[in-house]
C-alpha positions in Angstrom: 0.4 -7.8 -0.4 -0.1 -7.2 -4.1 0.4 -11.0 -4.5 -2.5 -11.7 -2.2 -4.8 -9.1 -3.6 -4.2 -10.4 -7.2 -5.4 -13.8 -6.0 -8.5 -12.0 -4.7 -9.0 -10.4 -8.0 -8.7 -13.8 -10.0 -11.2 -15.4 -7.9 -13.8 -12.4 -7.9 -13.5 -12.2 -11.8 -13.9 -16.0 -12.1 -10.7 -16.4 -13.9 -9.6 -19.2 -11.7 -11.4 -21.4 -9.1 -10.3 -21.1 -5.5 -9.0 -24.6 -5.7 -6.8 -23.7 -8.7 -5.5 -20.6 -6.9 -4.6 -22.6 -3.9 -2.7 -25.1 -6.0 -0.7 -22.2 -7.6 -0.1 -20.6 -4.3 1.4 -23.9 -2.9 3.9 -24.3 -5.7 4.7 -20.7 -6.4 8.0 -20.7 -4.3 9.3 -23.5 -6.5 7.8 -22.1 -9.8 10.6 -20.7 -12.4 9.5 -17.5 -13.6 9.8 -17.3 -17.4 10.9 -14.3 -19.4 7.6 -14.2 -21.3 5.5 -13.5 -18.1 8.0 -10.9 -17.1 7.8 -9.2 -20.4 3.9 -9.2 -20.4 3.9 -7.7 -16.9 6.4 -5.0 -18.0 4.3 -4.5 -21.2 7.1 -5.0 -23.4 5.5 -7.8 -25.2 2.0 -9.0 -25.7 0.8 -12.7 -25.3 0.7 -13.2 -29.0 4.3 -12.3 -29.4 5.2 -14.4 -26.4 3.5 -17.4 -27.8 5.3 -16.8 -31.1 8.7 -16.8 -29.5 7.9 -19.8 -27.4 6.8 -21.7 -30.5 10.1 -20.7 -32.3 12.1 -22.1 -29.5 10.8 -25.6 -30.4 12.5 -25.5 -33.6 15.8 -23.6 -32.8 18.2 -24.0 -29.9 18.1 -20.5 -28.7 17.0 -18.7 -25.5 13.6 -16.9 -25.3 15.4 -13.5 -24.9 17.8 -14.1 -28.0 14.8 -14.9 -30.2 12.7 -12.0 -28.9 15.6 -9.6 -29.6 16.0 -11.0 -33.1 12.3 -10.4 -33.9 12.5 -6.9 -32.5 10.2 -7.4 -29.7 12.8 -6.9 -26.9 16.0 -4.9 -26.8 19.1 -6.4 -25.1 18.8 -3.8 -22.2 15.2 -4.9 -21.7 16.2 -8.6 -21.5 18.8 -7.8 -18.9 16.4 -5.6 -17.1 13.8 -8.3 -16.9 16.3 -11.1 -15.9 17.6 -8.9 -13.0 14.2 -7.7 -11.9 12.8 -8.8 -8.5 10.6 -11.9 -8.8 7.3 -10.7 -7.5 4.9 -13.2 -5.9 1.9 -12.2 -8.0 4.0 -13.2 -11.1 4.9 -16.5 -9.6 1.4 -17.2 -9.1 0.6 -16.2 -12.7 3.4 -18.5 -14.0 2.2 -21.4 -11.8 -1.3 -20.9 -13.2 0.0 -21.0 -16.8 2.3 -23.9 -16.1 -0.6 -26.1 -14.7 -2.9 -25.1 -17.8 -5.5 -23.2 -15.6 -4.9 -20.1 -17.7 -3.1 -19.0 -20.9 -0.5 -16.3 -21.4 -3.3 -14.3 -23.1 -5.6 -14.7 -20.0 -2.8 -13.7 -17.8 -2.0 -10.5 -19.8 -5.7 -9.5 -19.8 -5.9 -10.2 -16.1 -2.8 -8.4 -15.0 -3.5 -5.3 -17.2 -7.2 -5.1 -15.9 -6.0 -5.7 -12.3 -3.7 -2.7 -12.4 -6.1 -0.5 -14.4 -9.3 -1.2 -12.4 -7.5 -0.6 -9.1 -5.4 2.3 -10.3 -2.1 0.4 -9.3 0.9 2.2 -10.6 4.5 1.1 -11.3 5.5 2.9 -8.3 3.0 1.1 -6.1 4.6 -2.3 -7.3 8.1 -0.9 -6.8 7.7 0.8 -3.5 5.0 -1.4 -2.0 2.6 1.4 -1.3 0.1 -1.0 0.2 -1.6 1.3 2.6 -3.1 3.2 -0.3 -4.0 0.0 -2.1 -6.2 -1.2 0.7 -8.4 1.7 0.1 -8.7 0.8 -3.6 -9.7 -2.8 -3.0 -12.0 -2.4 0.0 -14.8 0.1 0.4 -15.0 1.0 4.0 -16.6 4.4 3.5 -19.6 3.4 5.7 -17.4 3.1 8.7 -16.8 6.3 10.7 -13.3 4.8 11.4 -12.4 4.1 7.9 -8.9 5.5 7.8 -8.0 3.4 11.0 -9.7 0.2 9.6 -7.6 0.5 6.3 -4.4 0.8 8.3 -5.4 -2.0 10.6 -6.1 -4.3 7.6 -2.9 -3.3 5.8 -0.9 -4.0 8.9 -2.8 -7.2 9.4 -1.7 -8.5 5.9 2.0 -7.5 6.6 2.0 -9.4 10.0 0.3 -12.6 8.6 3.0 -12.5 5.9 5.8 -11.9 8.4 4.7 -14.3 11.2 2.4 -16.9 9.5 3.0 -17.1 5.9 2.3 -15.6 2.5 0.2 -18.4 1.1 -3.2 -16.8 1.6 -5.7 -14.9 -0.3 -7.9 -12.1 1.4 -11.6 -12.5 0.4 -14.0 -9.8 0.2 -14.7 -8.0 3.4 -18.3 -8.1 4.9 -20.3 -5.6 7.0 -21.9 -7.2 9.9 -24.7 -6.1 12.2 -26.2 -8.9 14.1 -25.4 -12.5 15.2 -22.0 -14.3 14.6 -21.2 -17.9 15.5 -17.8 -18.1 16.9 -16.1 -21.6 16.5 -12.9 -21.0 18.2 -12.1 -17.3 18.7 -9.9 -14.8 20.5 -11.1 -11.3 21.2 -9.2 -8.2 22.5 -10.6 -4.7 23.2 -8.8 -1.6 21.8 -9.8 1.5 23.7 -9.0 5.2 23.5 -9.5 7.6 20.6 -10.5 4.4 18.7 -12.9 2.1 20.6 -13.4 -1.4 19.1 -13.4 -5.0 19.6 -11.0 -7.2 17.5 -11.3 -10.9 17.0 -9.8 -13.9 15.2 -12.0 -17.0 14.7 -11.7 -20.4 12.8 -12.8 -23.9 12.8 -10.5 -26.4 14.7 -8.2 -27.4 11.9 -7.5 -23.9 10.7 -7.0 -22.6 14.3 -4.5 -25.3 15.1 -2.6 -24.5 11.9 -2.4 -20.9 12.5 -1.3 -21.7 16.1 1.4 -24.2 14.8 2.7 -21.7 12.3 3.1 -18.8 14.7 4.4 -20.9 17.5 6.8 -22.8 15.2 5.7 -26.0 17.0 3.7 -29.0 16.0 0.1 -28.5 17.4 -2.7 -30.9 16.2 -5.5 -30.1 18.5 -7.0 -27.1 20.3 -5.3 -27.0 23.8 -3.8 -24.4 26.1 -0.7 -23.9 23.8 -2.9 -23.4 20.7 -5.0 -20.8 22.5 -2.0 -19.1 23.8 -0.4 -18.9 20.4 -3.4 -17.5 18.6 -3.9 -15.1 21.4 -0.3 -13.9 21.2 -0.6 -13.4 17.5 -3.7 -11.2 18.0 -1.9 -9.4 20.9 1.3 -9.0 18.9 -0.6 -7.5 15.8 -2.8 -5.3 17.9 0.3 -4.1 20.0 2.1 -3.2 16.7 -1.1 -1.3 15.6 -1.3 0.6 18.8 2.4 1.6 18.6 2.1 2.7 15.1 -1.0 4.8 15.8 0.9 6.6 18.5 4.0 7.1 16.5 2.7 7.8 13.2 -0.6 9.4 13.8 -0.3 10.7 17.6 -3.5 8.6 18.5 -3.1 7.0 21.9 -4.8 3.6 22.4 -4.7 0.9 25.0 -5.3 -2.9 24.9 -7.2 -5.2 27.2 -6.3 -8.8 27.9 -7.5 -11.3 25.4 -10.4 -13.5 25.8 -11.1 -16.9 24.3 -14.4 -18.2 23.1 -15.5 -21.7 21.9 -18.8 -22.6 20.2 -20.5 -19.3 21.2 -23.0 -16.9 19.6 -22.1 -13.0 19.8 -23.7 -10.0 18.5 -21.6 -7.7 16.4 -22.5 -4.0 16.0 -21.1 -2.1 12.9 -18.4 -4.7 12.3 -16.2 -5.5 9.4 -15.5 -9.2 8.8 -12.1 -9.8 6.9 -12.0 -13.4 5.8 -8.5 -14.7 5.0 -8.2 -18.1 3.0 -5.0 -19.8 3.7 -4.0 -23.0 1.9 -4.8 -24.7 5.1 -8.2 -23.2 5.7 -10.1 -19.9 6.4 -9.3 -17.5 9.3 -11.9 -14.7 10.0 -10.8 -11.4 11.5 -13.3 -9.0 12.9 -13.2 -5.3 13.9 -16.6 -4.3 15.7 -17.7 -1.2 17.4 -19.2 -3.4 19.9 -19.4 -7.1 20.6 -21.6 -8.9 23.1 
């Protein structure tokens, strides 16, 4: 989740454009993470030192780590630690952006440090993936009476998208809605009980079919019964896991209604939160509303 939220931060701060971030996300899984980026992230070296070592590599046949140790910037233990560390997705995005020339190492250093500082993200957050707490740092949902439930719902949504659809997305800023919303192709499902809300997923035809294809693991190129069933099942699966977790972890009992599909229809949302998710294939909108009619 830190990978996706780091992308959100880069766009919000105008450090990269949405198109540049999308390109980096597309190639991150084939990007080779360099020791310099790892050292900057661990705060063992700054960008100036990394550039100095990188320039030195052009004139001597030595590895980055060996030169950094010779210059006193890293210890041998730190080199071993960095080389054996888990390759986090947000670092791969940073490396891809540097490789493509969209940002420099110094820009990456400033961005990653400010990202951690502004949202009070600790090393333990990164190590143990404390992403439930992170949602409350990124999204201000204090105006909703069900703030705690919404934060848990969004955290679980990101996990389920990564698990069942793909990790190549960036969550955009949430919006509060009170009024009319135009559904393109949508699925809705009511949640009732201690928490009474309507949940929805909506997208244009292209993004809808891509979402359906990925979840169903089948080629779907148009909106048909299979596409609708696939998107409906994703929403039902996510909501089902949410309901089970609410019961097991918080002793809150909830029930789900059957899903409904909507095409080219206008609805009125009451006290709703819109959660836009920008995948490399298009934007998917998720909605939690106290009422929808």
